[in-house]
C-alpha positions as CSV (number, residue, x, y, z in Angstrom):
1,M,76.4,100.1,135.9
2,V,72.8,101.1,135.3
3,D,70.5,99.0,137.2
4,A,67.5,97.9,135.2
5,V,67.5,94.4,134.7
6,A,64.1,94.1,134.1
7,V,64.5,96.4,130.9
8,S,66.6,93.6,129.6
9,K,64.1,90.9,130.5
10,T,61.0,93.0,128.8
11,P,62.2,96.1,126.7
12,A,59.9,99.1,126.6
13,A,58.9,99.6,123.1
14,P,60.4,102.3,121.4
15,R,58.3,104.4,119.6
16,P,56.1,103.1,117.1
17,L,57.7,105.1,114.2
18,S,61.2,104.4,114.9
19,R,60.0,100.9,115.3
20,T,58.9,100.6,112.0
21,L,61.6,102.2,110.4
22,H,64.1,100.1,112.1
23,Q,62.1,96.9,111.1
24,W,61.9,97.7,107.5
25,G,65.4,99.1,107.5
26,L,66.9,97.2,104.4
27,L,63.7,97.9,102.2
28,L,64.3,101.2,103.0
29,G,68.0,101.1,102.3
30,V,67.5,99.8,99.2
31,I,64.8,102.3,98.2
32,G,66.9,105.3,99.7
33,A,69.7,103.8,97.4
34,V,67.5,104.2,94.3
35,L,66.3,107.9,95.1
36,G,69.5,108.3,95.7
37,F,71.1,107.2,92.3
38,L,68.4,108.9,90.5
39,L,69.3,112.1,92.3
40,G,73.1,112.2,91.9
41,Y,72.0,111.0,88.1
42,F,70.0,114.4,87.9
43,L,72.1,116.4,89.7
44,G,75.3,115.4,87.4
45,G,73.7,116.2,84.0
46,L,72.4,119.8,85.3
47,G,75.8,121.1,84.3
48,F,78.1,118.1,82.7
49,V,76.5,116.7,79.9
50,D,78.4,114.8,77.1
51,N,77.6,112.8,74.1
52,N,78.1,109.4,76.4
53,S,74.8,107.4,76.0
54,N,75.0,106.0,79.5
55,G,75.7,109.1,81.0
56,S,78.3,111.3,81.9
57,N,81.6,111.0,84.3
58,I,80.1,113.1,86.9
59,Q,76.7,111.9,86.7
60,I,78.0,108.5,87.5
61,L,80.1,109.2,90.2
62,L,77.9,111.6,91.9
63,A,74.5,108.9,91.0
64,Y,77.0,106.1,92.8
65,S,77.8,108.3,95.6
66,L,74.7,109.2,96.6
67,S,73.2,105.9,96.4
68,A,75.6,104.8,99.1
69,V,74.5,107.5,101.2
70,G,70.9,107.1,100.9
71,F,71.3,103.6,101.6
72,L,72.7,104.6,104.6
73,A,69.9,107.0,105.5
74,G,67.0,104.4,104.9
75,M,69.1,101.7,106.9
76,G,68.7,104.5,110.3
77,F,72.1,105.8,110.1
78,F,71.2,109.5,110.3
79,N,67.7,109.0,112.5
80,R,69.5,110.4,115.5
81,L,71.0,113.0,114.1
82,I,67.6,114.2,112.6
83,G,66.0,113.1,115.6
84,S,68.0,115.5,117.8
85,L,67.8,118.5,115.1
86,L,64.1,118.0,115.4
87,G,64.1,118.2,119.6
88,Q,62.9,114.6,119.9
89,R,63.8,113.2,123.4
90,P,66.9,111.1,124.1
91,P,66.7,107.6,123.6
92,T,65.8,105.3,126.3
93,L,66.9,102.1,127.7
94,A,64.5,100.6,125.9
95,D,65.5,102.4,122.3
96,E,69.0,100.8,123.2
97,A,67.8,97.2,123.9
98,Y,65.6,97.5,120.7
99,L,68.5,98.8,118.7
100,H,71.0,95.9,120.3
101,G,68.7,93.5,118.6
102,E,67.0,91.9,121.7
103,G,63.6,90.5,121.1
104,A,63.8,90.7,117.7
105,G,64.6,86.8,116.1
106,L,65.9,86.7,112.6
107,S,64.8,90.7,111.5
108,R,67.8,91.9,113.5
109,Y,70.2,90.6,111.2
110,F,68.1,92.6,108.3
111,R,68.1,96.2,109.9
112,L,70.6,98.2,111.9
113,T,71.7,96.5,114.4
114,V,74.6,97.4,117.4
115,D,75.0,93.9,118.8
116,H,78.7,92.9,117.8
117,K,77.6,89.6,117.6
118,V,74.9,90.3,115.1
119,I,77.5,92.2,112.9
120,G,79.4,89.3,113.1
121,M,76.7,87.1,111.8
122,Q,76.1,89.2,109.1
123,Y,79.6,89.7,107.8
124,V,79.7,85.5,107.6
125,V,76.5,85.5,105.4
126,M,78.5,88.5,102.9
127,I,81.6,87.3,103.1
128,L,80.3,83.7,101.6
129,F,78.5,85.4,99.4
130,F,81.0,87.1,97.8
131,L,83.2,84.4,97.9
132,F,80.7,82.6,96.1
133,A,80.8,85.7,93.3
134,G,84.2,85.7,93.1
135,G,84.9,82.1,92.8
136,L,82.5,82.1,90.3
137,G,84.7,84.5,88.2
138,A,87.7,82.1,88.6
139,M,85.8,79.2,87.3
140,L,84.8,81.3,84.3
141,I,88.7,82.5,83.9
142,R,89.6,78.8,83.7
143,G,87.1,77.5,81.7
144,E,88.4,80.7,79.0
145,L,92.0,79.2,79.5
146,L,91.1,75.8,78.9
147,S,92.0,76.9,74.8
148,P,95.3,78.7,74.2
149,Q,93.0,81.3,72.1
150,P,89.7,83.3,72.8
151,S,86.9,81.2,73.2
152,Y,84.0,82.8,74.3
153,V,84.9,85.9,75.7
154,T,86.4,88.8,73.9
155,P,90.0,90.0,74.9
156,E,88.1,93.1,76.2
157,S,85.6,91.2,78.6
158,Y,88.8,88.9,80.1
159,L,90.2,91.9,81.3
160,T,86.4,92.7,82.8
161,L,86.2,89.3,84.2
162,V,89.9,89.0,85.6
163,G,89.4,92.6,87.4
164,L,85.6,91.5,89.0
165,H,87.1,88.2,90.0
166,S,90.2,90.1,91.7
167,V,88.6,93.2,93.4
168,I,85.6,91.2,94.7
169,M,88.4,88.6,96.3
170,I,90.5,91.4,97.1
171,F,87.1,92.6,98.5
172,M,86.2,89.6,100.8
173,A,89.9,89.4,101.9
174,S,89.7,92.4,103.5
175,A,87.4,91.6,106.0
176,A,87.1,87.8,105.8
177,I,88.5,87.2,109.4
178,I,88.2,90.6,111.2
179,G,84.8,91.0,109.9
180,P,82.8,87.9,111.2
181,L,84.9,86.2,114.1
182,G,87.0,89.9,114.8
183,N,83.9,91.6,115.6
184,Y,81.8,88.6,117.0
185,F,85.0,87.4,119.5
186,V,87.2,90.2,120.4
187,P,85.0,92.1,122.8
188,I,84.0,88.5,124.4
189,M,88.2,87.8,124.5
190,I,88.7,91.2,126.4
191,G,86.0,91.2,128.8
192,A,84.1,93.8,127.2
193,R,80.2,94.3,126.7
194,N,80.4,95.8,123.3
195,M,82.5,97.7,120.7
196,A,83.5,101.1,121.8
197,F,81.5,102.6,118.7
198,P,78.8,100.2,117.9
199,R,77.1,102.4,115.2
200,L,80.3,103.1,113.9
201,E,80.9,99.3,113.7
202,A,77.5,98.4,112.0
203,L,78.6,101.4,109.6
204,T,81.7,99.5,108.9
205,F,79.3,96.6,107.8
206,W,77.1,98.5,105.5
207,L,79.2,100.2,103.6
208,L,80.5,96.6,101.9
209,P,77.2,95.6,100.7
210,P,76.6,98.9,98.3
211,A,80.5,98.6,97.5
212,G,79.8,95.1,96.2
213,L,77.1,95.9,94.1
214,I,78.3,99.1,92.8
215,L,81.3,96.9,91.8
216,L,79.3,94.3,89.8
217,S,77.5,96.8,88.3
218,S,80.6,97.8,86.3
219,V,79.9,95.1,83.8
220,F,76.7,97.0,82.3
221,L,79.1,100.2,82.0
222,G,82.0,98.6,79.7
223,G,83.6,97.3,82.6
224,F,87.4,98.0,83.7
225,P,90.4,97.1,81.9
226,T,92.9,97.5,84.6
227,G,92.7,95.0,87.0
228,W,92.5,95.3,90.9
229,T,95.3,97.6,90.9
230,G,93.4,100.3,89.1
231,Y,96.9,101.4,87.3
232,A,97.0,105.0,85.2
233,P,97.1,106.1,82.6
234,L,94.5,103.4,82.0
235,S,92.0,104.4,84.7
236,D,92.2,107.5,83.0
237,Q,91.3,106.4,79.9
238,A,88.9,103.7,80.7
239,V,85.2,103.9,80.1
240,L,82.7,104.4,83.2
241,G,83.5,100.9,84.7
242,M,86.0,102.8,86.0
243,D,83.8,104.9,88.0
244,A,82.1,102.1,89.8
245,Y,85.5,100.8,90.5
246,L,86.5,103.5,92.1
247,V,83.5,104.1,94.4
248,A,83.5,100.9,95.2
249,F,87.2,101.0,96.5
250,G,86.7,103.8,97.8
251,L,84.0,102.9,100.0
252,I,86.0,99.7,101.0
253,G,88.7,101.7,102.0
254,L,86.4,103.8,104.3
255,S,85.2,100.7,105.8
256,I,88.8,99.3,106.6
257,M,89.9,102.6,108.0
258,L,86.6,103.4,110.3
259,S,87.0,99.3,111.2
260,G,90.5,99.8,112.3
261,L,89.9,102.9,114.6
262,N,86.8,101.2,116.1
263,M,89.0,97.9,117.3
264,I,91.9,99.7,118.4
265,T,89.6,102.0,120.5
266,T,88.1,98.8,122.0
267,V,91.3,97.1,122.6
268,I,93.0,99.9,124.3
269,T,90.0,101.6,126.1
270,M,87.5,98.4,126.7
271,R,89.8,95.8,127.9
272,A,88.4,94.4,131.3
273,P,90.3,95.2,134.8
274,G,93.7,93.0,135.2
275,L,93.7,92.2,131.6
276,R,97.4,93.7,130.5
277,F,98.5,93.4,127.3
278,T,100.7,90.4,128.2
279,K,97.1,88.7,128.8
280,L,96.0,89.0,125.3
281,P,94.6,86.3,123.5
282,I,96.9,85.9,120.5
283,F,93.6,86.1,118.1
284,V,93.3,89.5,119.6
285,W,96.9,90.8,119.1
286,G,96.1,89.2,115.5
287,V,93.0,91.7,115.0
288,F,94.8,94.7,117.1
289,I,97.9,94.8,114.5
290,T,95.9,94.6,111.5
291,S,93.9,97.4,112.8
292,W,96.8,99.9,113.0
293,L,97.5,98.6,109.5
294,G,94.2,99.3,108.2
295,L,93.8,103.1,110.1
296,L,97.4,104.2,108.4
297,A,97.2,102.6,105.0
298,A,93.4,103.2,103.9
299,P,93.6,107.0,103.9
300,V,96.3,106.8,101.4
301,L,94.1,104.5,98.9
302,A,90.9,107.0,99.9
303,S,93.4,110.2,99.0
304,V,94.5,108.3,95.8
305,I,91.0,107.3,94.5
306,L,89.9,111.0,95.4
307,M,92.8,112.3,92.9
308,E,91.9,109.6,90.1
309,V,88.5,111.1,90.6
310,F,89.6,114.9,90.1
311,D,91.9,113.1,87.2
312,R,88.5,111.5,85.2
313,T,86.2,114.2,85.9
314,F,88.3,117.5,86.2
315,H,91.1,116.5,84.1
316,A,93.5,117.1,86.9
317,T,96.1,115.1,84.6
318,L,98.0,114.4,87.9
319,F,98.6,110.6,86.5
320,V,98.8,111.3,83.0
321,P,102.4,112.7,81.7
322,A,101.0,114.7,78.8
323,G,99.5,117.2,81.5
324,G,103.0,117.0,83.6
325,G,102.0,113.9,85.8
326,T,102.9,110.7,86.4
327,P,101.6,107.1,86.6
328,Y,104.3,106.3,88.9
329,L,102.6,108.7,91.6
330,W,99.6,106.3,91.4
331,Q,101.7,103.1,91.5
332,N,103.7,104.6,94.6
333,L,100.3,105.7,96.4
334,F,98.4,102.4,95.7
335,W,100.8,100.3,96.7
336,F,101.9,101.8,100.0
337,F,98.2,100.7,100.7
338,G,98.1,97.5,98.8
339,H,101.2,96.0,100.3
340,P,100.4,96.7,104.1
341,E,96.5,95.5,102.6
342,V,98.2,91.7,102.1
343,Y,99.2,91.6,105.9
344,I,95.5,92.9,106.8
345,F,94.7,89.6,105.1
346,I,97.0,87.6,106.9
347,I,98.1,88.9,110.3
348,P,94.4,88.0,111.7
349,A,95.3,84.3,109.9
350,F,98.2,83.9,112.0
351,G,96.4,85.0,115.1
352,L,93.6,82.3,114.2
353,I,95.4,79.4,113.7
354,M,98.0,80.1,116.8
355,E,94.8,80.2,118.8
356,M,93.3,77.3,117.6
357,L,96.7,75.1,118.0
358,P,97.0,74.6,121.5
359,V,93.5,73.7,121.7
360,F,94.1,70.8,119.4
361,T,97.7,70.0,120.5
362,R,96.6,70.6,124.7
363,R,99.9,72.4,125.2
364,P,100.4,76.0,125.9
365,L,101.1,78.0,123.0
366,W,105.2,77.7,122.6
367,G,106.6,81.4,122.5
368,Y,103.4,83.7,123.4
369,R,105.7,86.7,123.5
370,V,108.0,85.6,120.6
371,A,104.6,85.2,118.0
372,V,103.1,88.8,119.2
373,G,106.6,89.7,118.6
374,G,106.7,88.1,115.0
375,M,103.6,89.8,114.3
376,L,104.3,93.1,115.3
377,G,107.5,92.7,113.0
378,V,105.4,91.9,110.0
379,G,103.0,94.9,110.6
380,V,106.1,97.2,110.9
381,L,107.8,95.8,108.0
382,S,105.1,95.8,106.2
383,F,105.7,99.7,105.3
384,F,108.6,99.6,104.2
385,V,108.3,97.0,101.1
386,W,105.7,98.3,99.0
387,Q,108.1,99.5,95.9
388,H,109.2,95.9,95.4
389,H,106.3,96.0,92.9
390,L,108.1,98.9,91.5
391,F,111.4,96.9,90.3
392,V,110.4,96.9,86.8
393,S,108.6,100.2,86.6
394,G,111.3,102.7,86.1
395,I,112.2,103.2,90.4
396,A,115.8,104.7,90.7
397,P,118.3,101.8,90.9
398,A,119.9,102.9,93.7
399,L,116.6,102.4,95.8
400,R,116.5,98.7,94.8
401,P,118.5,97.2,97.5
402,F,116.6,98.8,99.9
403,Y,113.6,97.5,99.0
404,M,115.0,93.9,98.3
405,F,116.6,93.9,101.6
406,S,113.0,95.1,103.5
407,T,111.2,92.7,101.5
408,E,113.3,89.6,102.4
409,A,113.6,90.9,106.1
410,I,109.9,90.2,106.2
411,S,110.5,86.7,106.2
412,V,111.9,86.8,109.6
413,P,109.1,87.8,111.8
414,T,107.1,85.8,109.5
415,G,109.7,82.7,110.3
416,I,109.2,83.4,113.7
417,I,105.8,82.8,113.7
418,F,106.2,79.4,111.9
419,L,108.8,78.6,114.8
420,V,106.2,79.1,117.7
421,A,103.2,76.9,115.3
422,L,106.7,74.0,115.2
423,G,107.1,74.7,119.1
424,T,103.6,73.9,120.0
425,L,103.2,70.9,117.9
426,W,106.7,69.6,119.0
427,R,105.6,66.5,120.6
428,A,102.1,67.3,121.2
429,R,99.5,64.9,121.2
430,T,97.6,66.2,118.4
431,R,93.7,66.2,117.9
432,F,93.3,65.8,114.3
433,T,89.8,67.5,114.0
434,V,88.5,69.3,110.9
435,P,90.0,72.9,112.2
436,M,93.0,71.3,112.9
437,L,93.5,69.8,109.4
438,F,92.7,73.2,108.3
439,V,95.8,74.7,110.9
440,G,98.0,72.4,109.1
441,A,96.9,73.1,105.5
442,F,97.3,76.9,106.5
443,L,101.1,76.0,107.7
444,F,101.8,74.2,104.6
445,N,100.4,77.0,101.9
446,F,101.8,79.7,103.6
447,L,105.2,78.4,103.7
448,I,105.0,77.4,99.6
449,G,103.4,81.0,99.3
450,G,106.5,82.9,101.5
451,L,109.2,80.6,99.6
452,T,108.0,81.9,96.2
453,G,107.9,85.2,97.4
454,V,111.6,85.5,98.5
455,F,112.1,85.3,94.3
456,L,109.7,87.8,93.6
457,S,112.0,89.8,96.4
458,D,115.1,89.7,94.2
459,V,115.6,92.2,91.4
460,P,117.2,89.8,88.8
461,A,114.6,87.0,89.6
462,D,111.8,89.8,89.7
463,F,112.7,91.0,86.1
464,S,112.0,87.5,84.4
465,L,108.7,86.5,86.8
466,H,107.4,90.2,87.1
467,A,103.4,89.9,85.7
468,S,103.9,86.3,84.9
469,Y,101.6,83.6,86.6
470,F,104.1,82.5,88.8
471,V,103.5,85.9,90.7
472,Q,99.7,85.3,90.5
473,A,100.2,81.6,91.9
474,H,102.4,83.0,94.7
475,F,100.1,85.6,95.8
476,H,97.1,83.0,95.8
477,Y,98.9,80.3,97.9
478,T,99.4,83.4,100.3
479,I,95.7,84.4,100.4
480,M,93.6,81.6,99.4
481,G,96.2,79.0,100.2
482,G,96.5,81.4,103.7
483,E,93.7,83.0,104.8
484,V,90.7,81.1,102.8
485,F,92.0,77.9,104.7
486,A,92.2,79.6,108.2
487,L,88.8,81.1,107.6
488,V,87.6,77.7,106.8
489,G,88.8,76.3,109.8
490,G,88.0,79.5,111.9
491,L,84.3,79.3,110.9
492,T,84.2,75.5,111.7
493,Y,86.0,75.6,115.1
494,Y,83.4,78.6,116.2
495,L,80.4,77.9,114.0
496,P,79.2,75.6,117.5
497,K,79.4,78.8,119.7
498,M,78.4,81.3,116.8
499,T,75.4,79.2,116.2
500,G,75.1,76.1,118.5
501,R,75.2,73.8,115.7
502,Q,78.2,71.8,114.7
503,L,79.1,70.8,110.7
504,N,79.4,66.9,110.0
505,A,82.8,65.7,111.1
506,R,83.1,63.2,108.5
507,A,82.1,65.4,105.5
508,G,84.4,68.2,106.8
509,R,87.1,65.5,106.5
510,R,86.3,64.7,103.0
511,Q,86.0,67.9,101.8
512,F,89.2,69.1,103.6
513,W,91.1,66.8,101.5
514,V,89.4,67.7,98.1
515,M,90.1,70.8,98.7
516,F,93.5,71.2,99.9
517,I,94.6,68.7,97.3
518,S,93.0,70.2,94.7
519,F,94.2,74.1,95.8
520,N,97.8,72.5,95.4
521,S,97.3,70.7,91.9
522,T,96.1,74.2,90.5
523,F,98.6,76.5,91.5
524,L,101.7,74.3,91.6
525,C,100.8,74.0,87.9
526,L,100.2,77.7,87.7
527,L,103.3,78.1,89.4
528,A,105.1,76.0,86.5
529,V,103.6,77.6,83.8
530,G,104.6,81.3,85.1
531,M,108.1,80.3,85.4
532,L,107.9,79.0,81.4
533,G,106.6,82.6,80.7
534,M,102.7,82.9,80.8
535,T,102.0,86.3,81.3
536,R,98.4,87.0,83.8
537,R,95.4,88.9,82.8
538,V,96.0,88.0,79.0
539,I,93.4,85.5,77.1
540,S,96.0,84.2,75.0
541,Y,99.0,81.6,75.3
542,Q,101.3,79.3,73.9
543,P,100.1,76.0,72.4
544,E,102.6,74.1,74.6
545,L,101.3,75.4,77.8
546,Q,97.9,74.0,77.2
547,G,98.5,70.6,79.0
548,L,99.1,72.7,81.9
549,N,96.6,75.0,81.7
550,I,93.9,72.2,81.5
551,A,95.2,70.3,84.2
552,A,94.9,73.5,86.5
553,S,91.3,74.4,85.1
554,I,90.4,70.7,86.0
555,S,92.2,71.2,89.4
556,A,90.3,74.7,89.5
557,F,86.7,73.1,89.1
558,V,87.2,70.4,92.0
559,L,88.4,72.9,94.1
560,G,85.3,75.0,93.4
561,A,82.9,72.2,93.5
562,S,84.9,71.5,97.3
563,M,83.6,75.4,97.9
564,L,80.5,74.6,96.8
565,F,80.4,71.4,98.7
566,W,81.4,73.4,102.0
567,L,78.9,76.2,101.7
568,G,76.1,73.4,101.2
569,M,77.3,71.4,104.3
570,I,76.5,75.3,106.5
571,V,73.2,75.7,105.0
572,W,72.2,72.0,105.3
573,S,73.4,72.2,109.2
574,L,72.3,76.1,110.1
575,I,68.6,75.5,108.1
576,L,68.0,72.6,106.5
577,R,68.8,69.9,108.6
578,P,70.4,71.7,112.2
579,A,72.6,69.3,114.2
580,L,72.7,71.0,117.9
581,A,76.2,70.7,119.4
582,T,76.4,67.8,122.0
583,Q,78.1,70.0,124.5
584,K,78.5,74.4,124.7
585,N,82.2,73.5,124.4
586,P,83.0,70.4,122.0
587,W,86.8,71.5,121.8
588,E,87.6,71.5,125.3
589,S,88.8,75.1,125.0
590,L,90.0,77.4,128.0
591,G,89.3,80.4,126.3
592,I,86.6,82.4,127.7
593,E,84.6,82.8,124.7
594,W,83.9,79.2,125.8
595,Q,82.6,79.6,128.9
596,L,80.0,81.7,128.1
597,P,76.2,80.3,127.5
598,T,75.5,79.3,123.6
599,P,73.8,81.3,122.2
600,V,76.0,84.3,124.1
601,P,73.6,86.9,125.9
602,T,73.4,90.2,124.2
603,Y,75.5,92.2,126.7
604,N,78.0,88.9,127.1
605,F,78.7,89.7,130.9
606,D,76.7,90.8,134.0
607,T,79.6,92.1,135.7
608,V,83.0,92.2,134.2
609,P,86.0,89.2,134.8
610,V,88.4,90.6,137.1
611,T,90.8,87.7,137.1
612,W,92.7,87.1,133.8
613,A,95.5,84.5,133.0
614,L,96.3,83.4,129.2
615,P,94.1,80.7,127.8
616,Y,96.8,78.7,126.7
617,E,97.5,76.5,130.0
618,Y,97.3,73.1,129.0
619,D,99.1,70.0,129.5
620,T,100.0,67.2,127.5
621,G,96.9,65.3,129.0
622,Q,93.6,65.8,127.7
623,P,91.7,67.7,130.5
624,A,89.1,69.2,130.0
625,A,87.9,73.1,129.9
626,I,87.6,75.1,132.9
627,P,84.2,77.0,133.1
628,G,84.7,80.1,135.0
629,R,88.2,80.5,135.6
630,T,88.1,84.0,134.2
631,Q,85.1,84.5,137.2
632,P,82.6,86.1,134.4
633,A,78.8,86.3,135.4
634,L,77.4,84.7,132.8
635,A,74.0,86.2,132.0
636,G,73.2,88.8,129.9
637,G,72.5,92.5,131.6
638,T,72.0,95.9,130.5
639,P,73.9,98.3,128.8
640,T,76.2,100.8,131.1
């Protein structure tokens, strides 16, 4: 430990130029992105020119790629490298303190900052923004489907609208829980003072805003007709908007991979002395297992994205049958990433739900090791199920039984996790707070999502239901009904610790019931229209299905209004009329994160906690939290 407490309290000013550059990080990032775009467009036009008025394929690819690099350069990610090459002195403790955001106020949220808690809050804002953008797309889709024939958009525009909605929501969901809550709380829960690679953690966040904006810009380049799956050969035939999809998804995949690497290294190497794997909080286990999925699956996504770039730019014909390729190669590689990606969404939600359950039931987590085994089973089996997406795509018939069995087998560890939740609830004196209501909704919604998934894992049933709204509704029950409900409940639960403020409980209960009822009425209707043969991603449908579609759309509009109300509650509580939490630990949790001051000090602990036990030692009464049971020093210190 470096003995420099005085530096922590009154950090010496870094070099003036360094401070200035960091303070204007976001503005410089935007300038760098514009310059990078112009440079890439110019370089691409030197040797690859066609008659397309929007520029050639290589121009767009280079422009978007260099704009992302320019954005990161403007944010300051290359400052240390450039400084080393120029022979500047190594950073001092004062430089590191400034980089951690000490004494910077709100400005630290708009520049490169390596404090994991600041990055967690940055993720909160970004997730909420893209949740709003993706939800707006959903409202436009449901508005169009009020009529069985096209009304205010063309079929081509409708495909772009559906694709943007799906990719934005997938993009949001991939970081929805690990981004804000994983980055914020995992280091605290394991007794660490920061992530293993703080700058890498910041990089994984700042890769995502340019990815989202590049994706949205595809509208001005003709969109993309493939949906979120990017299927070849449609992707080879698509207009320039497809290049925006490829660059954006490539950046997202890179972020997922690097985030997984950082989380795994942090949990393995940064745990406090005495904190064995058998004592990790269940939420940390969920993030840890998910990080392995991202680390192993995201490189496959990056590879197939690069292959498609070669197809579109250099006519490699890897996915074009006329040139010796096959679109099945894309399907195999994409879904080898895509199905573990589904569990990248949901395993952190499992961990978050089981982290909250003991707090509100005042009982120990029933079957802690069984729950860990269930999540491990889901993680392992998620790599053995991807070809059930190819049941109707020409897969060899001899392979169908194996993938049908492996897909159905994943319901076993999932069922184990449900049994742990039910065992914790059994005969408990449950406190039905707003977060606990979302826990119950998660269990209900995900149960329906799991049961409908069994039909899609069965080959004969999948032949009838494939590409229908039944699949779409099943997916939304799993992701929105599961992960988004867990996210809303988790943010409601952790907001007092992250900000020192609570949402209004009465308004929160009303919002929950509107959201829960409207969500189920929307997607139960869509399960029905899917069973009646309505195809997803198609703008027209049979007139006899209009009644169910009108009911689904009205319910969807109510669902969207409930989400807007929730966003409004957050803004009202945090900005317009902040209401301070009445106590530092309003839920009476035993978790170490609740024993620290609010706000949490920059470096979390002065001395590392040494005595560890599972934070679920509740009884059937109503005990208060036990501050200091893990014996941390609760003041902020300086980096080691």
